[in-house]
N, C-alpha and C positions, 0 to 999 in steps of 0.2 A: 372616202367617195360610194354614194348609193349607185347602185346600175342604174342604166336609164332605157328606156323601151320607149323607142319611139317618138322620144321627147318628153315622156313622161317618169316620174321617180318610182323607184322600185313601192315608196312610201304610200305614194297617190292609188297604188293598186290596191295594197296592205287595208287603205284607208276605203276606197272603194269594195274590194272583198266583204271587209268590215261590214259596213251596209247593208251589200246583197244579204250577207246570210241574215241580217237583224230581221230587215225586210222578210225574207223568209219565212222566219222564226214567229212572225206576226201574224200572216198568213193560213202558217199551219196550225196554227194554238186558236185560231177563229171560229173556232166551234166552242173549244174548251169556255171561249170569252162568251160567247154568248149562251152557254147553258149555265153558267155562274151568271149571266145578266147583266156583263160589261159591254164594252163598246163593241160594234159589229161593223158591217162594211156600207152599214146605213151613210149615203155622201154627206146629209146635214144630219148627224146625230144630234140629241140633245139632253142632256142631263134632268135634273128636277131639285128644289131646296132639300128633300130630303135624301136625294142619291143623287151629290152634283158629279158630272163629266169633268176629271181631269186629265189632261195631255199633256206632257210635253214636244214641243213639235216644233215645226217653222209656222212663224203667226206672220201676218200681213201686216207691214208698216203705212199706217194711216196719213203718214205727213210729220212723225216725227224727227225733231231735230237732229242730224249729224252729230252736232259740234256740241251740245248739252248735255241733252239727252240722251244720247246714243256714244258719249265719248269715248268711252271705253271698247266700244265693237272695232275692229279690223275691217280698214275697206277694201272690197274685192276693186280690180279693173278688169279691162277688156283683154279678153285673147284671142288669139286667132281658131278658127274652128278643128278640128282634127278630124283626117278622114279616115278611117276603118280600111275603106279598098285601099289605097296608096299608101297607108302606115304615116301618112306626112300633112304637116299642119297646113293650112288655106290661109296662105298671107294675106288675102282679099275676101277672109271670109271671118268678121270678128263675133266672137260673143261678148254680151254685155253680161255683167255678173245678175243673178236673179234677185229683186227686190225682195227684200223680208227680213224677218227676224228671227235668229238660228234659236235655238233652245230657250225658246220662251215656254210657260207653264200658262198654258190656257183654259180658264174654269165657267162651264156653263151650269146655273143653276136653273134652267127652263128660262122662259121668256122674261122672266124678271130682272135677269142679270148674268153678264158676258163677261169676263174679264181677260184680261193678259199682265203676267208678272214676267220680267225680264231676269234671269238669268246670268246674265251678265253686267248687269248695272246695278242688279238686285232693289227693284220698286216697281211701281206700279206702273203699265206705258199706258193702257186705254181700258176704257171701260163699255159697254153698249146694250142695248136690249132689243126684245121682240127675237132675236135670232142667236144663232151661234158663229160656227166655221162652214162652210161649201168645200167637201175634200174631194170632189171633180177631179181638179188639177191632181192633186196628190196621190188620191188612188185610182185614178183612171174612171172610165165612165163605164156602169153596170152593164149596160149592152155590150160595147164591143171592148169592153178593158183595157182600153186605151187610154193612157196620159198624155198630159199637153206636154209639147215640145217643148224644151229648157225655158218651165214655169213650175216648179213644183210646189208652190207655197197654195196653201187653203185660202180662200175669197173669204173675209171679211163680208157678213151680212145679216142686217137690223138695224139699229139707232144709236150714233155714236154719240154720248154723250159727255164725257168724261176725255181727254188729253192730255199725256203728261206733256209740262213748260218747264224750260230752265234746266237748271243743278237738281240734283235729290233736296227734294224737299224736308227730308227728317234731317235736325238739326242738335248740336249739342252745345249749348253755351251760346246759340246763336250763329254758331257756323255751322254750314252744309257738312255733312259727316264725308262728302266728297274732297272735303281736305285733310282726311286720314289717313288717303290712297285710296287704291281700287278695292270696291268692297268683294269679298268672295263669297258664293253661296255655296251652303253647309246642304239643306234638305227641306224636307219639308214634313209634317205628321198631321194628322188627321183626330180633329177636336170627338168630344162627345156626341157632335150633331153631325161630324163626317165633315166638316168642312176643311180647308188643308191652311197649316198655320205653319208658316216660312220663317226659316231661320237663314240669317245670313252675319257676315261681322265685316267689319271695315276697324283697321289696325288691330290696335288690342279690345277693341269694344264687341260684345255680340250683342244680336237684336232678333227680335220675332216681330213677326206681323201677321196680322188678320184682317180679310177684308170680306165685308157684308153689304148687302143692301139695306141701304139708310131708312130712317123713318118717312121718307116721303120717295115719290115717284124719281124714277134718275138720280139716285143721290145714296151715297156710298159711305158706310161705317168703317173707318180705320182705326184701327188698333196697334200699336207698336208699343213695344216693352224692351227692357235693356236690362239684361242681369246684374251691371253696374250701378245699378238706380240712378245713373245722368237724369240731369231736367232737360226732359225730351220738348221739341217744341215744330211746329211742321210750317213751313211758308214757301207758297209755291206762288208764281207770277199769273193773271189774270184768273185766279181761281179762287171761291168764296169757300171761307173752312171756318167751321162752330165747333170750337174743343167742347165737348161734354166733361173728360172727366181726365184731370190733370195732377200727379202724382211723382214721387220721385221715381224712377224707371219705367212709367206705365203713362202713354196718352191717347184718350180716346177722343175721335175728330168725325164730325161729318162734311164730308166736300159734296157741294152741291155741281152743275153742269156749267162747264167753259166750254164746251163742244157741242155743235148739233150740225152730224149730215148722219145722212140715211145712204148704208149700203147695200145692193140689191144683184143678185145673182139670178134673181128669174125676173125678167122686166113686165110681163104677162101678168102674173100673179098678183102684182100690185098697181099696176097703173092703172088710172082713172079714166072714166068716160066722162064723169060730169062733176060738178062743183055740188056738195052734200050739207047742208047743215049737220046730219048724222056724223058724217064722214070728220068735219069740222069741230067736232066733240072729241067724236076720238083721237084726233091728233092733239088737242087740248090735254086729255088723259095720257098720251102715249109719248110727248114729245117731253114731258116735264113743267110744260106750262100751267099745269095745276100747282106745283109746288111754289110756285111765287105770286101768281095772278089770280085773285080769288074773283069769286061770278054773285057774290052779294054783296057785294061793297064793304069787305072786312080787308080791315090792315094786315099785310105780309112785303116781302122784299120787295117787290116790283106793283104797280100799280093797279087797281081793281078791276078789270075786265066790265062790270056792270055798269052800264052809262058810259062805256069808254067810249062810242062811236057817235061822231059830233060834238062832242065836248071840247072848250076849250083847254088844251094844252100849255104851261108855263115851264121850261126848262131852265137849266144851268147857265147854259152858255151857249143859246139860241134864239131866236124870233121867236115869241107865241104864237101861234097855230091851232087849227080844228084839228082832231082826229080823222081825217077825212081817210078814204082808202091808200091813195097814196103813202100818207105818214105812218098809216099800218104796215102797211108792207116793206116800207122803210124799215120799219124797228122791228122786222121781224130778221130780216136781210143785213139789216147794220145797228144794231140798237147801240151800238159806241156815237152813232152819229147826233144824238140828242137824248139828254135825263131829263125825264119830269125833275122838276124842285122836290127835294125832300126823300128823294132816292138817292142812294149810292152811285156813282160811275161806275161802268165796268164788269158789273154782275152778271150782264146777259149776253151767253154766245151769241154768236151770227149762226142761223137755222138755213140751210139749202133744200129746199123744199121744188116739188113738181109745183106746175104751175095752177094744175087746180087744187091741190094743195094748200095755197095761200088763199085761194078765193074760197074755199070750204070753211077755214079759219075766220075768214072775214063774215062768211054768214051766220058762223056762229056766234061771235063778238058783236055782231047785228042785233043778234035775236037776245041782247042782253041789255035793256033801257033801263 
């Protein structure tokens, strides 16, 4: 039976002590890290394609399914707040668990790509562009040195374009590796280009995976390898995937966007005051529209933007209509509502933007007669 101190077990204090020591070591070695070009106390650190920033840390949860995507994670419950002054639990003051993903591996390659890989589920959780993680909650404000109370999870900032859906997407003989039992994280190594190659196992099978920026904006290139040379496949709901290479024990694939949401920690820095054509063109490139919609009439995964405004649209399962402003905004917010004939359904994710961003995109589309 473990000793109990004011309602907290000895193991609880040991764990807290270990965390404090680890945190102190990080702070004490900060100058060494800075001298070697490693991470410092920048609240919004960034890496680069040549020198990726790799952190194993608490990571934000952008709305992942706790049942399918995070099925192997434990569930926290509310608990009474503890008063250090009285040494008692406060029955009328409950604390809810902090929302976040523990022990994730967050990787940043500059503005082109950031992603989080989970060491519990052994899978890619989400990917985004334009930013990384804001550690103000975790490390504390630089001016005051204070951390945010009861919320130590860093904040995601940037544009989320991919999010894990459903059970583990890697399959052997058509079955998800989830059927092999709980996956086990082994570790990672850096390849010749300093990119992490992550290793994990499931049952008696072992795998390696690398995540790279894909050939188009807001696309991913995933490479899975297996030491047992099994036939590998990849399947994820509502996710467009193109296989580049497939051979025994290896599969290389390109994943297109299946999400579209902007996360921001500095509202003033990115707030728009007016809709502009230049901003619309910037959004066309930064949000990944360029990956599926051409501006010169060329064919791609989605209809071209050239001559789109005011054109007649025919749909797979909806009444024909003109591409007016209402239709274009609906197509951005809820692209599954109407699918143009000749194109696959469910390939475009919904995008959540500011009102003036929608207006800017409309200006850009209107400028392509």
